[in-house]
DRENBANU-162009 format. One record per residue (C-alpha): x, y, z; residue number from 1; residue in three letters. Coordinates in nm, 4 decimals, m for minus. Each point is the difference from the previous one (the first is absolute). Example, Ala and Ser with C-alpha at 12.3 -4.5 7.8 and 13.67 -1.06 7.14 Angstrom:
<atoms>
        px        py        pz   nr  rest
    1.2300   m0.4500    0.7800    1   Ala
    0.1370    0.3440   m0.0660    2   Ser
</atoms>
This chain:
<atoms>
        px        py        pz   nr  rest
    0.9639   m0.1685    1.6856    1   Unk
   m0.0539   m0.1713   m0.3072    2   Unk
   m0.1633    0.0955   m0.3343    3   Unk
   m0.2060   m0.2734   m0.1735    4   Unk
   m0.1942   m0.0379   m0.2432    5   Unk
   m0.2783   m0.2763   m0.0713    6   Unk
   m0.2219   m0.0599   m0.3238    7   Unk
   m0.1228   m0.1932   m0.2620    8   Unk
   m0.0271    0.1096   m0.3868    9   Unk
   m0.0821   m0.1401   m0.3205   10   Unk
    0.2849   m0.2229   m0.0033   11   Unk
   m0.0433   m0.2125    0.2988   12   Unk
   m0.3968    0.0075    0.0631   13   Unk
   m0.2695   m0.0212   m0.2658   14   Unk
   m0.2733    0.2060   m0.0250   15   Unk
   m0.2166   m0.1092    0.2108   16   Unk
    0.1906   m0.0134    0.2832   17   Unk
    0.1503    0.3652   m0.0705   18   Unk
   m0.3762    0.1312   m0.0001   19   Unk
   m0.0558   m0.1568    0.3741   20   Unk
    0.3055    0.2311    0.1118   21   Unk
   m0.1179    0.3045   m0.1942   22   Unk
   m0.0004    0.3418    0.2110   23   Unk
   m0.2214    0.2766   m0.1906   24   Unk
    0.0626    0.3288    0.0165   25   Unk
   m0.2403    0.0927    0.2682   26   Unk
    0.1719   m0.2543    0.1892   27   Unk
    0.3655    0.0585   m0.0151   28   Unk
   m0.0405    0.3206    0.2999   29   Unk
   m0.1277   m0.2173    0.2575   30   Unk
    0.1202   m0.3176   m0.1227   31   Unk
    0.3711    0.2066    0.0520   32   Unk
   m0.0506    0.1405    0.3760   33   Unk
   m0.1463   m0.3418    0.1361   34   Unk
    0.3081   m0.1601   m0.1276   35   Unk
    0.2595    0.2429    0.1322   36   Unk
   m0.2491    0.0045    0.3155   37   Unk
    0.1178   m0.3987    0.0246   38   Unk
    0.2914   m0.0524    0.2805   39   Unk
    0.3363   m0.0987   m0.1308   40   Unk
   m0.0978    0.2106   m0.3303   41   Unk
    0.1331    0.3748   m0.0123   42   Unk
   m0.0027    0.1052   m0.3093   43   Unk
   m0.2693   m0.1055   m0.2885   44   Unk
   m0.1145    0.0586   m0.3670   45   Unk
   m0.1846   m0.2659   m0.2394   46   Unk
   m0.0086    0.0359   m0.3875   47   Unk
   m0.2854   m0.1523   m0.1157   48   Unk
   m0.1037   m0.0558   m0.3863   49   Unk
   m0.1002   m0.2225   m0.2629   50   Unk
    0.2630   m0.2022   m0.0096   51   Unk
    0.1477    0.0016    0.3452   52   Unk
   m0.1100    0.0805    0.4021   53   Unk
    0.3480    0.0915    0.1771   54   Unk
    0.0905    0.0882    0.3876   55   Unk
    0.2772    0.1818    0.0775   56   Unk
    0.1059    0.0373    0.3219   57   Unk
    0.2470    0.0877    0.2665   58   Unk
   m0.0015   m0.2136    0.2997   59   Unk
    0.1510   m0.3052    0.2502   60   Unk
   m0.1882   m0.3162   m0.2394   61   Unk
   m0.1079   m0.0702   m0.3196   62   Unk
   m0.2460   m0.2471    0.1097   63   Unk
   m0.1943    0.2395    0.1607   64   Unk
   m0.1090    0.1448   m0.3430   65   Unk
   m0.1326   m0.2844   m0.1785   66   Unk
   m0.2011   m0.0650    0.3637   67   Unk
   m0.1184    0.3644   m0.0373   68   Unk
   m0.0558   m0.0465   m0.3832   69   Unk
   m0.2142   m0.3362    0.0900   70   Unk
   m0.1917    0.1517    0.2310   71   Unk
   m0.0619    0.3112   m0.1744   72   Unk
   m0.1737   m0.2010   m0.3004   73   Unk
   m0.1697   m0.2468    0.2455   74   Unk
    0.2538   m0.3102   m0.1921   75   Unk
    0.1394   m0.2700    0.1083   76   Unk
    0.4268    0.1012    0.0296   77   Unk
    0.0656   m0.3737   m0.1063   78   Unk
   m0.2110    0.0412   m0.2826   79   Unk
    0.1706    0.3269   m0.1054   80   Unk
    0.3605   m0.0900    0.0598   81   Unk
    0.1110   m0.1932   m0.2591   82   Unk
   m0.1086    0.3075   m0.2523   83   Unk
    0.1845    0.2522    0.1894   84   Unk
    0.4105    0.1458   m0.0497   85   Unk
    0.1276    0.0995    0.3240   86   Unk
    0.2616    0.1531    0.0020   87   Unk
    0.2529    0.2581    0.2219   88   Unk
    0.2131    0.2639    0.0162   89   Unk
    0.2787    0.0091   m0.3233   90   Unk
   m0.2831   m0.2257   m0.1643   91   Unk
   m0.2636    0.1814    0.0605   92   Unk
    0.1532    0.3208   m0.0896   93   Unk
    0.1324   m0.1584   m0.3043   94   Unk
   m0.3459   m0.1174   m0.1011   95   Unk
   m0.2374    0.3047    0.0418   96   Unk
    0.3068    0.1848   m0.2245   97   Unk
   m0.0669   m0.2659   m0.2812   98   Unk
   m0.4210    0.0591    0.0846   99   Unk
    0.0669    0.4046   m0.0007  100   Unk
    0.2296   m0.0685   m0.3456  101   Unk
   m0.2690   m0.2066   m0.1495  102   Unk
    0.2445   m0.3003   m0.0580  103   Unk
   m0.2816   m0.1888    0.2335  104   Unk
   m0.2424    0.0263   m0.2303  105   Unk
   m0.2785   m0.1583   m0.2470  106   Unk
    0.0975    0.2160   m0.2511  107   Unk
    0.4091    0.0183    0.0685  108   Unk
    0.0780    0.4378    0.0410  109   Unk
   m0.3343    0.1163    0.0389  110   Unk
   m0.0657    0.3292    0.1614  111   Unk
   m0.3193   m0.0537    0.1802  112   Unk
    0.1494   m0.1678    0.2949  113   Unk
    0.1963    0.2872    0.1331  114   Unk
   m0.3487    0.2317    0.0177  115   Unk
   m0.1201   m0.2583    0.1669  116   Unk
    0.3305   m0.0358    0.2625  117   Unk
   m0.0226    0.3582    0.0493  118   Unk
   m0.4159    0.0104    0.0573  119   Unk
    0.1230   m0.2970    0.2691  120   Unk
    0.2638    0.2195    0.1148  121   Unk
   m0.2652    0.2731    0.0559  122   Unk
   m0.2152   m0.2135    0.1413  123   Unk
    0.2052   m0.1352    0.2859  124   Unk
    0.1213    0.3784    0.0576  125   Unk
   m0.3595    0.1187    0.0674  126   Unk
   m0.0237   m0.3049    0.2611  127   Unk
    0.2660    0.0404    0.1823  128   Unk
    0.1788   m0.2765   m0.1043  129   Unk
    0.3466    0.1701   m0.1692  130   Unk
    0.3116    0.0413    0.2083  131   Unk
    0.3566    0.0087   m0.1077  132   Unk
    0.0456   m0.3628   m0.1161  133   Unk
   m0.2973    0.0160   m0.2849  134   Unk
    0.0013    0.3013   m0.0843  135   Unk
    0.4003    0.0120   m0.0154  136   Unk
   m0.0831   m0.3469   m0.1738  137   Unk
   m0.2908    0.0874   m0.3006  138   Unk
    0.2160    0.3694   m0.0213  139   Unk
    0.2196   m0.2476   m0.1209  140   Unk
   m0.2004   m0.2166   m0.2247  141   Unk
   m0.1265    0.3067   m0.2036  142   Unk
    0.3763    0.1229   m0.0440  143   Unk
    0.0400   m0.3632   m0.0932  144   Unk
   m0.2083   m0.0192   m0.2579  145   Unk
    0.0908    0.3609   m0.1582  146   Unk
    0.3211   m0.0935   m0.0728  147   Unk
   m0.1147   m0.3497   m0.1501  148   Unk
   m0.2399    0.2084   m0.1927  149   Unk
    0.2460    0.2213   m0.0845  150   Unk
    0.3277   m0.2167   m0.0839  151   Unk
   m0.1438   m0.3430   m0.1772  152   Unk
   m0.3147   m0.0865   m0.2517  153   Unk
   m0.1567   m0.2078    0.2201  154   Unk
   m0.3652    0.2136   m0.1117  155   Unk
    0.0940   m0.1236   m0.3964  156   Unk
   m0.1978   m0.1781   m0.1656  157   Unk
   m0.2343   m0.0783    0.2310  158   Unk
   m0.3061   m0.1207    0.0227  159   Unk
   m0.2743    0.1856    0.2010  160   Unk
   m0.3235   m0.1768    0.1703  161   Unk
   m0.2536    0.2331   m0.2175  162   Unk
    0.2020   m0.0776   m0.3080  163   Unk
   m0.0004   m0.3759    0.0674  164   Unk
   m0.3729    0.0743    0.0356  165   Unk
   m0.0328    0.1229   m0.3273  166   Unk
    0.2385   m0.1975   m0.1911  167   Unk
   m0.2295   m0.3823    0.1512  168   Unk
   m0.3471    0.1802   m0.0420  169   Unk
    0.1841    0.0900   m0.4349  170   Unk
    0.0609   m0.4680    0.0193  171   Unk
   m0.3926    0.0287    0.0650  172   Unk
   m0.1480    0.2068   m0.2193  173   Unk
    0.1614    0.1180   m0.2913  174   Unk
   m0.0626    0.3873   m0.0446  175   Unk
   m0.1077    0.1916    0.3483  176   Unk
   m0.1713    0.3180   m0.2214  177   Unk
   m0.2718   m0.1914   m0.0179  178   Unk
   m0.0476   m0.1189    0.3830  179   Unk
   m0.1521    0.2610    0.2772  180   Unk
    0.3023   m0.0292    0.3176  181   Unk
   m0.1658    0.0135    0.3998  182   Unk
    0.2473    0.0622    0.2599  183   Unk
   m0.0916    0.0113    0.3771  184   Unk
    0.1711    0.1784    0.2836  185   Unk
    0.1580    0.3518   m0.1254  186   Unk
    0.3842   m0.0210    0.2182  187   Unk
    0.3208   m0.0210   m0.2241  188   Unk
    0.0101   m0.3748   m0.0728  189   Unk
   m0.3731    0.0699   m0.2071  190   Unk
    0.1823    0.3054   m0.1300  191   Unk
    0.2798   m0.1915   m0.1844  192   Unk
   m0.2374   m0.1983   m0.0984  193   Unk
   m0.2902    0.2768   m0.1943  194   Unk
    0.3326    0.0795   m0.1559  195   Unk
    0.1246   m0.2385   m0.1854  196   Unk
   m0.3646   m0.1010   m0.0840  197   Unk
   m0.0473    0.3328   m0.1558  198   Unk
    0.2392    0.0471   m0.1669  199   Unk
   m0.1595   m0.3277   m0.2035  200   Unk
   m0.3173    0.2223   m0.0452  201   Unk
   m0.3052   m0.1943    0.0801  202   Unk
   m0.2912    0.0238   m0.0736  203   Unk
   m0.0657    0.1036    0.3861  204   Unk
    0.1668    0.0722    0.2868  205   Unk
   m0.1978    0.0182    0.3364  206   Unk
    0.0808    0.0202    0.3348  207   Unk
   m0.2176   m0.1656    0.3069  208   Unk
    0.1604    0.1618    0.3557  209   Unk
   m0.0984    0.0290    0.3056  210   Unk
   m0.0102    0.3653    0.0395  211   Unk
   m0.1791    0.1233   m0.3656  212   Unk
    0.1773    0.3399    0.0445  213   Unk
    0.3794   m0.1637   m0.0443  214   Unk
   m0.1242   m0.2219   m0.1959  215   Unk
   m0.1057    0.2138   m0.2833  216   Unk
    0.3106    0.2079    0.0642  217   Unk
    0.2349   m0.3059   m0.0992  218   Unk
   m0.2250   m0.1121   m0.3010  219   Unk
   m0.0313    0.3798   m0.1343  220   Unk
    0.3640   m0.0343   m0.0415  221   Unk
   m0.1019   m0.3021   m0.3444  222   Unk
   m0.2726    0.1225   m0.0862  223   Unk
   m0.2074   m0.2091    0.2184  224   Unk
   m0.3180   m0.0173    0.2352  225   Unk
   m0.0410   m0.0840    0.3392  226   Unk
   m0.2743   m0.1945    0.1791  227   Unk
   m0.0603   m0.1127    0.4150  228   Unk
    0.1240   m0.3092    0.0822  229   Unk
   m0.3488   m0.0348    0.1583  230   Unk
   m0.1316   m0.0142   m0.3845  231   Unk
    0.2927   m0.2878   m0.1054  232   Unk
   m0.2590   m0.3246    0.0029  233   Unk
   m0.1940    0.2068   m0.2639  234   Unk
    0.3156    0.1348   m0.1639  235   Unk
    0.1926   m0.3365   m0.0469  236   Unk
   m0.1497   m0.1695   m0.3016  237   Unk
    0.0627    0.3274   m0.2052  238   Unk
    0.3788   m0.0399    0.0006  239   Unk
    0.2207   m0.2505   m0.1957  240   Unk
    0.3398    0.0723    0.2383  241   Unk
   m0.0129    0.0771    0.3648  242   Unk
    0.2948    0.0945    0.1656  243   Unk
   m0.0307    0.0303    0.3930  244   Unk
    0.1821    0.1329    0.3170  245   Unk
   m0.1256    0.1321    0.2903  246   Unk
    0.0803   m0.0255    0.3793  247   Unk
   m0.2537   m0.2310    0.0857  248   Unk
    0.0340   m0.2321    0.2843  249   Unk
   m0.3011   m0.2680   m0.1673  250   Unk
   m0.0130   m0.0483   m0.3428  251   Unk
   m0.2456    0.2725   m0.2067  252   Unk
   m0.0257   m0.2336   m0.2937  253   Unk
   m0.2259   m0.3659    0.0271  254   Unk
   m0.0412   m0.2839   m0.1394  255   Unk
   m0.4125    0.0806   m0.0514  256   Unk
    0.0657    0.2985   m0.0850  257   Unk
    0.2620   m0.0758   m0.3346  258   Unk
   m0.2539   m0.2937   m0.0306  259   Unk
   m0.2688    0.2126   m0.0897  260   Unk
    0.2494    0.2603   m0.1882  261   Unk
    0.0486   m0.3146   m0.1847  262   Unk
   m0.3674   m0.1030   m0.0998  263   Unk
   m0.0327    0.3801   m0.0879  264   Unk
    0.2510   m0.0172   m0.2668  265   Unk
   m0.0876   m0.2962   m0.1181  266   Unk
    0.2941   m0.1421    0.1078  267   Unk
    0.2540    0.2562   m0.2311  268   Unk
    0.3651   m0.0510    0.1725  269   Unk
    0.0837    0.2588    0.2548  270   Unk
    0.3846    0.0684    0.1150  271   Unk
    0.0565    0.0723    0.4093  272   Unk
    0.3180    0.0955    0.1746  273   Unk
   m0.0694   m0.0376    0.3851  274   Unk
    0.2745    0.2381    0.0909  275   Unk
   m0.1046   m0.0238    0.3454  276   Unk
    0.1616   m0.1359    0.3339  277   Unk
   m0.2352   m0.1418    0.1993  278   Unk
   m0.1419   m0.0204   m0.3288  279   Unk
   m0.3166    0.1931   m0.1783  280   Unk
   m0.1414   m0.2972   m0.1876  281   Unk
   m0.0741   m0.3647    0.1152  282   Unk
    0.1780   m0.2528   m0.0276  283   Unk
   m0.2641   m0.2212   m0.1635  284   Unk
   m0.0384    0.2762   m0.2758  285   Unk
    0.2783   m0.1790   m0.1715  286   Unk
   m0.1216   m0.3136   m0.0850  287   Unk
   m0.3080    0.0863   m0.2319  288   Unk
    0.0305   m0.0740   m0.3302  289   Unk
   m0.0127    0.3739   m0.1338  290   Unk
    0.2109    0.1384    0.1981  291   Unk
    0.3745    0.0943   m0.0070  292   Unk
    0.0739    0.1026    0.3544  293   Unk
    0.4295    0.0762    0.0743  294   Unk
    0.1090    0.0696    0.3383  295   Unk
    0.3079    0.2545    0.1216  296   Unk
    0.1680   m0.3596   m0.0162  297   Unk
   m0.1540   m0.1192   m0.3549  298   Unk
    0.1995    0.3078   m0.1357  299   Unk
    0.3572   m0.1073    0.1643  300   Unk
    0.0679   m0.1980   m0.3324  301   Unk
   m0.0297    0.3103   m0.2109  302   Unk
    0.1404    0.3029    0.2103  303   Unk
    0.3109   m0.2347    0.0016  304   Unk
    0.0951    0.0858   m0.3372  305   Unk
    0.3381    0.1570   m0.0121  306   Unk
    0.1069   m0.0718    0.2405  307   Unk
    0.3066   m0.2493   m0.1874  308   Unk
    0.1295    0.3905   m0.1000  309   Unk
   m0.0082    0.1448    0.3205  310   Unk
    0.1955   m0.3316    0.1029  311   Unk
    0.2883    0.2972    0.0565  312   Unk
   m0.1474    0.2424    0.1450  313   Unk
   m0.0915   m0.1824    0.2604  314   Unk
    0.2888   m0.1667    0.1105  315   Unk
    0.1812    0.3823   m0.0308  316   Unk
   m0.3138    0.1010    0.1994  317   Unk
    0.0528   m0.2475    0.2544  318   Unk
    0.3120    0.1466    0.0552  319   Unk
   m0.0812    0.2828    0.0821  320   Unk
   m0.2256   m0.1470    0.2694  321   Unk
    0.2390   m0.2239    0.1921  322   Unk
    0.2905    0.3261    0.0399  323   Unk
   m0.3105    0.2173    0.1369  324   Unk
   m0.1237   m0.3258    0.2170  325   Unk
    0.3723    0.0244    0.1444  326   Unk
   m0.0498    0.3421    0.0126  327   Unk
   m0.2837    0.0219    0.2421  328   Unk
    0.0688   m0.2486    0.1812  329   Unk
    0.3600    0.1766    0.0621  330   Unk
   m0.2231    0.2868    0.1223  331   Unk
   m0.2297   m0.2054    0.1903  332   Unk
    0.2766   m0.1608    0.1863  333   Unk
    0.1292    0.3515    0.0633  334   Unk
   m0.3519    0.0809    0.1290  335   Unk
    0.0509   m0.2337    0.2737  336   Unk
    0.3309    0.1347    0.1560  337   Unk
   m0.1646    0.3268    0.0256  338   Unk
   m0.1888   m0.0625    0.3819  339   Unk
    0.2999   m0.1402    0.0958  340   Unk
    0.2266    0.3346   m0.1184  341   Unk
   m0.2614    0.2166    0.1172  342   Unk
    0.0681   m0.1435    0.3602  343   Unk
    0.3427   m0.0237   m0.0197  344   Unk
    0.0556    0.3964   m0.0742  345   Unk
   m0.3410    0.0688    0.3016  346   Unk
    0.2997   m0.2042    0.2571  347   Unk
    0.2812    0.2045   m0.1166  348   Unk
   m0.2129    0.3496   m0.0394  349   Unk
   m0.1153   m0.1093    0.3862  350   Unk
    0.4088    0.0021    0.1256  351   Unk
    0.1141    0.2042   m0.1574  352   Unk
   m0.2875    0.2614    0.0970  353   Unk
    0.0241   m0.1772    0.3759  354   Unk
    0.4218    0.0623    0.0048  355   Unk
   m0.0365    0.3486   m0.1614  356   Unk
   m0.2377    0.1042    0.2793  357   Unk
    0.2296   m0.1276    0.2583  358   Unk
    0.3222    0.2050   m0.1332  359   Unk
   m0.2344    0.3167   m0.0096  360   Unk
   m0.0600   m0.0413    0.3844  361   Unk
    0.3992   m0.0804    0.0355  362   Unk
    0.0582    0.3745   m0.1860  363   Unk
   m0.2149    0.1547    0.2177  364   Unk
    0.0818   m0.1119    0.2970  365   Unk
    0.4086    0.1220   m0.1154  366   Unk
    0.1314   m0.3211   m0.0540  367   Unk
    0.2843    0.0556   m0.2760  368   Unk
   m0.0912   m0.0452   m0.3515  369   Unk
    0.2615   m0.2567   m0.0691  370   Unk
   m0.0723   m0.2583    0.3083  371   Unk
   m0.4163    0.0820   m0.1044  372   Unk
    0.0855   m0.0957   m0.4162  373   Unk
    0.2558   m0.2942    0.1166  374   Unk
   m0.2938   m0.1481    0.2212  375   Unk
   m0.1866    0.0565   m0.2692  376   Unk
    0.1669   m0.2067   m0.2321  377   Unk
    0.0612   m0.2973    0.2210  378   Unk
   m0.3737   m0.0148    0.0805  379   Unk
   m0.1254    0.0210   m0.3810  380   Unk
    0.2731   m0.2509   m0.0393  381   Unk
   m0.0739   m0.2570    0.2861  382   Unk
   m0.4106   m0.0094   m0.1272  383   Unk
    0.1410   m0.0189   m0.3647  384   Unk
    0.1975   m0.3426    0.1784  385   Unk
   m0.2441   m0.1695    0.1762  386   Unk
   m0.1782   m0.0909   m0.2141  387   Unk
    0.1977   m0.2487   m0.2412  388   Unk
    0.2647   m0.0401    0.3242  389   Unk
   m0.3278   m0.1867    0.2286  390   Unk
   m0.0949   m0.2300   m0.3556  391   Unk
    0.3389   m0.1079   m0.0155  392   Unk
    0.0464   m0.0614    0.3911  393   Unk
   m0.3250   m0.2214    0.0295  394   Unk
    0.0142   m0.1297   m0.3870  395   Unk
   m0.0400   m0.4210    0.0354  396   Unk
    0.2841   m0.1624   m0.1623  397   Unk
   m0.2233   m0.1438   m0.3234  398   Unk
   m0.0665    0.3423   m0.1173  399   Unk
    0.3293    0.1483    0.1277  400   Unk
    0.2441    0.0306   m0.3154  401   Unk
   m0.3238    0.0977   m0.1873  402   Unk
   m0.0747    0.3239    0.2631  403   Unk
    0.3890    0.0974   m0.0462  404   Unk
   m0.0643    0.0753   m0.3545  405   Unk
   m0.3111    0.1488    0.0159  406   Unk
    0.1869    0.3056    0.2103  407   Unk
    0.2666   m0.0147   m0.1530  408   Unk
   m0.2145    0.0136   m0.3290  409   Unk
   m0.1941    0.3038    0.1901  410   Unk
    0.3245    0.2097    0.1504  411   Unk
    0.2257   m0.0337   m0.3600  412   Unk
    0.2284   m0.2054    0.2526  413   Unk
    0.3409   m0.1022   m0.1443  414   Unk
    0.2796   m0.1805    0.0477  415   Unk
    0.3010    0.1625    0.0705  416   Unk
    0.2906   m0.0705   m0.2089  417   Unk
</atoms>
C-alpha cells in the first residue's frame, strides 16, 4: 500500500477550473466516505479551500483517485488532468508538510490553511477515512508546521487576503471612512475582512447572511448591522464596497441584480471582492463599466508583496520540510515490515510452545531432565535452521549469491580468520 496526493491549486489551475472541483463543507463527509469505499482505496481525506482541492489516500493505485474525482464532479478525466499534480509517497508527504506550513499558499506563511487542514482531518476521521498511515501523515504535518513557524520568519511581512482587499479598495476610493461596506457571509474569511475594513471606520458596516443570528453576531463585533441574504437584491444599491465569501455552490449575485443596483446608484462605482470558490458573483458582472470586481486570483499580485524579504526564511523552512519528509518515509518503511515481524514472532512462539509442551509431557512420564532438555534444544535448533537451509538448498543459480549474502547478514555470520 502506498500514499498518494492528487490535487490542484492556485498555481496550477485558474478559478474557473478550481470552482468545478471544489467540495462544500456539507459535501465533505459523504465524499470521504464514498472515496474510502472505492476498491483500491484504504484511507482517504479531502482538503477543499478557495485555493486548492486535494485528495490524500492510502491505496494501491493513484489512477483510482483521478477517476473518482472526475466522476464525483461529473467531469471528463481528460479535461481536468492537465491541471492536476500527482504525488506519490515522499512527494505527497513533502507537499502536505509545505501546505501546513503555509509554504504553498497564495499568501506565503499564512496560518488559515493549518486550521483548514485540521478541519479536513476531523471530517475524514468522522467519515471513517483515517487509518494509521494518513493519521501519521497529518499529525506529522501539524508538527512540521509548528516547527517552521517557531523557527523561521516565514510569516513576517505577509499581506493577507483581507489586507489586500483593503489596499485595492484604497486605490479606487481615497477615503474609506466616507463609504458603506457590505460583507456577504459570516465565516472566518469574512470576519478577517471585516476586521481590516472596520479599522478604516467606514460610514456603515453591514453583514448579509443566510441566518440572521450569525450575521448579527459578527456585525455586532464591529458596530455594524445585519440582514438576511434574501434581502440582498433590495439592499445592494446602498453599498460602495461588497466583500463576499460563502459556501454557496451557485452565484448569489447575478448580472441583472448588479445592473439594477448600478442604475439605482446613478452609476457611482462599486468595488467588489469575491473570495468564494465556487464564485459568489457571476463572472459577467466584472465586465460592467462601473463595477470593479476582483476574485481570489486577482489578489495574487498584492498578497505576494514581501516575498523577497522572506526568501531566506523559505529556504530554511524547506530544509525543515525535507528533513521531516525523510523521517516520515522512514516511519512508513518501518510500518511496512511490522506484519512480517509479527508473523515471525507468532511462528516462533508457536514452535516454542509446541516443543515446551512436548518436553513437559516427557518430564511427566519420568524421562531424565538432562535428556529432555537436550531434545528440546535440538528440536528448537532444527526448526530455527529449517527455513534458511531449505531456501539455500532450493535457490535458483542466479539468486544464489544474493541469498547467501542475505542469510549471512540476517544471522550475523562471519568468515573464520
